[in-house]
N, C-alpha and C positions, 0 to 999 in steps of 0.2 A: 504494500500500500504506500503510495507516494504521499509524503507529507512535507510541507514547507512551513517554516516558522520564522516570522519576522520579529525583530527586536531592535531597540535603539531609538525609538521615537520618543517624543517629549515636547516640552515647551522651551522655546529658545527666543531670545531677542533678535530683532532684525540685525543682520550683519554677522550673526553667530554661525556656528557649525554643528552638525550632527552627523553621526555615522550609523547608518542602518545595516543590519545584518540579516541574512536569510539562510537558515540552516535547512538543508534538504536531506531527506532519507527515503529509502524505498526505491532508489533508482541508481543507475551508474552515472554519477554526477559528471564525470569527465567526458561523457558522450552526449550531453544535452546543452541546448542553448537556453539562456536565462534572460529575463527582462524585469524591469521595474516600471510600475504604473502608479498613478495616483488618481484619487477621486474626491470631489467635494459634493455635498448633498445637492441633488437636483441637476447634476451635470454628468456627462458620460465619463467613463474611465479614460484617462489620458496617458499616453506613452511618455515615459521619462527617459529611460536608458535601457540598453540591451547589450549583451555580450555573447559571442559565440562560445563553443565548447572549450576552446583553449584560452580564451581571454585575449586572443590576438586581434580580434575585430570587435570594435565597440561602436555603438550608435547612441546619439543623444538628441533629445528634443531641442529645438532652437532656444526655447525659453530657459534651458538649464545649461547650455553649452558654455564651457569655461568656468562654471561654478560647481558642477557636480561631476563626480568620477565614479564609474562603475568598475569593479574589479572582482576577481574570484580566486578562491583557493581550492583547487580540486582535491587536494589532500585532506582538507577539512570539510569538504562538501558544503561550502559556504560561498555566497555571493554578497558583495558589499555595495553600498551606495554612500560615498562620502559627499556630504552636502555642505558647501561653504558659501559665504556671503548670502545667507538666507534672506528671503524677502517675505513680506506678509502674504503675497500671492502664492507662495509655496505651501501654505497651510492646506493640508489634505490628509486623507488616509492613504498611506503608501502600501502597495502590494507587490510582492515578488511573484513571478510566474515562470513556468518551465515549459519548453517545447521538447517533446520526447524524441528528438533526433538532433543530429549535429550538422545537417546540411543548411542550405539557404532557406530563409523563412521570412515571412512578412512581419518583421519585428515590431512595427508600429500598430499592428492590428490585434486587439485583445482576443478576438476569435481564433487566432492562430495558436494560442497557448493552451496546453492541456490541463495543467494544474495550477492552483492559486493558493497563496497563503491567506491567513485570516486578516491581515492588514495591521498596520501600526500607525497611530495618530501622530502627525507632526503639526505643531502649532507654532507659528512665528508671530510674535507680538511686535507691533510697530511702535 
């Protein structure tokens, strides 16, 4: 059974930093692509960042490029999202997700992903 568990969310002032973690189990982590999404009430889930199976290819939403960094540790079955220079508009529930293969994928589309974590709240106060 595939499980994803996010952690690291919280309340931070604008300009601050947070590091989210997503621990995966029930799959061969080094053979899957991973993504981070976020969602605010009343809006659709929004792509934030994604990485391929090796961590050698990364994608970012324009809104977070230069401020957020996605990384992964395949030995630890964990993907991270380092968030710097946080803004009030980054406030959302953040989700990690997995695609059950290592080939090319539509990384921005939530429907592409096979499993999701429960989410972690990030609140940025202005």
